[in-house]
N, C-alpha and C positions, 0 to 999 in steps of 0.2 A: 234517803229512805224510799222504799218501793211500796206503792199502794196499788190496789186493783181497780178502784172506782174513783179515785181523784188523782189530779196532777198536783205535784208539790214542788215549788222552787223557791229558793231564797236568794235574793239579789239586792244589794244596797240596803241591807237591814230590813227588807220587806219580804215576808213570807207570802207567796201567792198560791192560794188553794183554789183549784178549779174542779167543780163537780163534773165528773167525766163519765156520765152515762147518757149521752145525747140520744141514743136509740130508745131510751126509756124515759125521756123527758127529765133526765137527771133526778129521777124519783128515788126516794130513800128506802133502801132495804137494809138488812142486817150488815152486809159488807160495807155499804157506804156509811152507815152510822158508826161502825167500828173504825173505819179509816179516818173519818172526821175527828173522832175522839182522840185517836192517836196523834193526828197531825196537830190538833190544838194543844195537846199536852206537850208536844215537842216545842211549839211556839212559846209556851209558858216557861219551859225550862231552859231554852237556848238564849243566853244573854245577847247573842248577835242579832236576834230577831226583835225589832222595836216597833213593828206595825204588821198587820195582817190584812190581806185583800182576798175576799171570797167572791168568786164569780162562777158562772155556769158555762159549760161547753154547748155548742149548738145554738138552737133558736130560742132557748128560754133559760131562765135562772134555775128554777126547780118546781116541778109539778106536784110535789108533796110525797106522800107515801106511795110505795109501789103496789098498786091495787092488784095487778096480775099476780105478783108474788104473794100477796095476802090471800087471794082466792085459792092458790095452790096449797095452802097450809091446812085447809080443812078444819077439823076439830082442834088442831094445835094452834089455831090463829091467836087466841088470847095469850098463850104463853109466848108466841113469837113476837107479838106486838109489845109485850112487856120487855122482852129482850132488846128489841130495836129502840124503844124509848129509853131504856136504861142507858144505852150508849149515847143517844142523841141528847138526853137531858144532862149527862155528864159533860158533853161538849159545850152546851150553852152555859152551864154553870161556870165552867172554867173560862169561857170567853168573857163573861161578865166580871170575873174576879181577877183575871190576870192583868199585868201591867200593859202589854202592848195593845193599843187601840185596834179595833177591827172595823174594816170598811167593807160593805157589801156593794157590789156593782150589779144592779138588777136590770135585766133586759127580758123581753118576752113576758112570761108569766111567772109570778111567785104565788103559788097556791098551797093551801094546807100547811104542812110542815115546812114547805119552802118559804111561805110567808112568815111563819114562826121564826125560822132561822134568820131571815132578812131583818125583821124588826128587832131581833135581839142584838144585832150588831150596833156598834157605837155610832157609825155613820151609814146612811143608806143613800147611795147615789142611784137614781133611777133614770133610765132612758125615757124619752117622751112617750114612746109607744108601749112602755111597760104597763102591766096591770096586776092587780092584787085581789085575791079572793080567799076567804077563810076556808070554804069548801068542805069542811068535815061533815056537817049535818046533811049535805047533799047525798052522801053515801051511807047515812045512818050511823056515823061515828061522832065523836066529841073531840074538842081541841086537845092538842098535846104540844110538845116542843116549846113551852112557855107562853103559848098564845093566850091562855086565859089569865095569865099574870100581867103581861105587857099590854095587851090590847085595851082593856078598860082603863089602865093607867095613862095610856097615851092619848086616847080619844074620848074617854068617858064611858060610863056603863051603858047608857042607852044606845049610843052608836055601836058599841061592841056587841050588844045583844042583837041589834038590827043586822049587822054584817054576819054574825054567826048563824042566825036563824033563816035569813033570806039568801045568803051566799051571793049577794049581788057583787058585781065586779067593780072595783075602784080603779079609775084611771090614775096614772102617775101624778097628774096635777092635783086631783082630789085627794090622793094619799098624802101629798105634801101639805095641802091646805089643812088636813086633819091632824098632822103631826106625826105621821108614820114614816115619812121620807124626809131626808135632810135637804135634798136638792134634786131638781129635774134638769137634765141636759139633753141636747139633741142626740139622737141615736148614735151617730158616728163619732160623738165626742165622749161616749160613756166610759170606755176603758182609759183613754188618756186622762180624763178628768179624775177618775177614781185612783189611777196611778199617781197623779200629782198630789192628791190628798194623802195617800198612803206614804209617799216619800216625804212629804212635809211633816207628817206625824213621826216618821222614823227618825227625823233629825231633831226631835223635841226631847224634853225631859221625861223619859219613859217612866221612871219611878213616880214622879208627880202625876203623870197621866193616870197610872194605875190606882194610886191612892184617891185621886179625885173621883174616878169612876166608882170606887167602892163607897166613898162618902155620899155621892149622889144617889146611888141605889139604896143605901142603908137609911137615908133620910126619910124614905117613905114610911118606915115603921117605927121610928124613934120619936121620943118626946123632944121638944125644942131644947131643953136643957141638956139632955143626953147627947143630942146631935152636936150642940155647940161644944161640949166637952170632947167629943170625938174629933171635931175640927181642930180644937186646941192641941190635942195629942198628935194629930197627923201633920199639922203644919210644922210642929216642932221636930217631928221625925224627918220631914223633908228638909228642914233647915240644916240637918247634919250632912246632907249629900253634897258631893262636889258639884252637881248640876245646879243646886240652889246657890252655891257660892259664885259659880260662873254666871248664873242669871242675874244676880244682884250686881256683880262687878260690871258686866256688860251693859246693864242699864245705866249705871252711874257714868261709865266711860263712853256711853253713846256709840256702842258698836254692836254688831250682830253676835248673839251668843253662840258658843260652840259646845252644845250639849253632847255628852257621851252616853247618856242613858243609864247612868250609875245611880 
C-alpha cells in the first residue's frame, strides 16, 4: 500500500508505521490522519500482522497538530479540525480494539496529539532524551486524540489537570514514574529495543492479546459482576483456539510454545 505521509512495512509479522513528515515535526494534518486510519485498518484486517510498531522520522516522534496548516484554513478551521479528528479518533479506537498489540517508540518530543497517540498505544518505549507535553491549551485549544480519556486514568485527575493547564514538559523518566511510559532506554537503543518487543509480541497468542486488551479497557466502566462474567465468556472463547491448546500443551511438556496467532 502507498501512503503520502507515512511509511508502512510488514516484516516478520510486525507492521512498522513511520510518521514521515520530518520537515513539519511529523505533525498531524488531514492526510496524515487519513493515512494512519487506513494503515491501522489494514493491520486489523490482515491476519499476517500480529504486532504494530509506530515511530517518527527525523528528530522527534510527533509535534501534534499541524498549526501552520490550521492557520491556513481561516474560517473553515472548525470543520477541518472535525475532519482531522474523525480520522485520528477512528485510528485510536481501532488500535485499542484490534488484536495485534501496538508499540510506540518515542524519541525527541511527543506533544499534543503526538502525546495522545503515544499514550494510546499498548506499550510506550521512550528514549532517555524524549519529552512529553500536553500542549493544547498553550495555543488556546483543548485535548483530542483520546488525551482526556487516557491521561486522568493513567496518572490521576489532579496531575492530568496540572499537565493540561500548565503545559509543563515531562521528561521520559518522569513520564515512566507517572505511568505514561512502559520503559525508558538509552537513545541509541530505542529502535532495537522497541523492535525486540514488537517481535516478541508478534510471536505470541494474538487472539488472546486482543481479548485481554478489550477486557482491561472495558473493566474501567463495568461493575465487578459484569466484568467477571465478561472474563468467564472470554476465557472460554480463547480456550477454543489452537493457540490455547498449544499453550497448555507446551506448558505441560515444558517446551517453548509455537503460537500461530489464531
